N, C-alpha and C positions, 0 to 999 in steps of 0.2 A: 238422313240427310246432313250432309256437313254444311257448315257454314261457307265455306268456298263456291260451293255448287249454287246456294242462294244467292251469293253475293252475285257471280257473275250471270245467273237467270234474272237477277233484278235490274242489273245494267241493261241486259238485253230487252227487257219488258219497257225500260224507260225508254229506250234509244229507237225501237221500232214500232211501237205507239198501234197495236193493231186494236181496234175497238173490241170489246168483249173479252180480250186477253187477261188473266192476271199473271203474276211472275211466275206462279208454279207452271204455268204451260209452255215456258223456255226450258225446265231441266233437261230436256234431251238436247236443245241446241246448246247449252251452257255445257253439257257434258262434252258434247264432240268439240266445243272449243277449247276446253282444257285438254283433252286428249289429242288436240292437234300439237300441242305445246309439250307432248311428252318427250320426245327425241331432241336433243339439244343441237343447237346449231354451231359453227366454229366461233362465231361471235358470244355466243353465251358460253362456251369454255373460256374463250380468251377471258371476258369478264369475271367467271367464276374462278379463275385460276388467278388473277390480279389480284381478288378480294379474298384469298384464301391465306390463312397463315401460313403455310407452308409455300407460297409463293413461288413464282418462277414458273412461265409456261412452255410446255415443250409438248407439240401434238402428240397423241397416241403413247403416253407415260402411264404410270399408275396415278399421278395425280387426278390426270383428266380422266381417266376411268374411273376414280372415286368420285368425282365432282358428277360425272353423268349417272352413277349409280346414286347417289344423295337426291340428285334433282328427280328423277324417275320416280323415288320413294317419297318424294315429296307432291308429285303429280297425282300419283297413285293415292296417297292420302286424299288430296282434294276430291280425286274422283270417285272415293269413299272404296276404294280397293286395297285396304292396309295389306 
């Protein structure tokens, strides 16, 4: 299990605070939360493009395709699916 999955599970555990639960019980929920972020929103693409060294945002270009691929790879790594 990777660090990001553990981090999210611990935050969920701290915030929900069900008696008798430990952070490990929240792994399935943490996985679902991270997986929900796998697809970029237009706002995420805007921010990624603005921060990218190549710069200049134009929707549906090679740059946004690259940003989406990089983001999905990072989310997959957070899910332990390299």
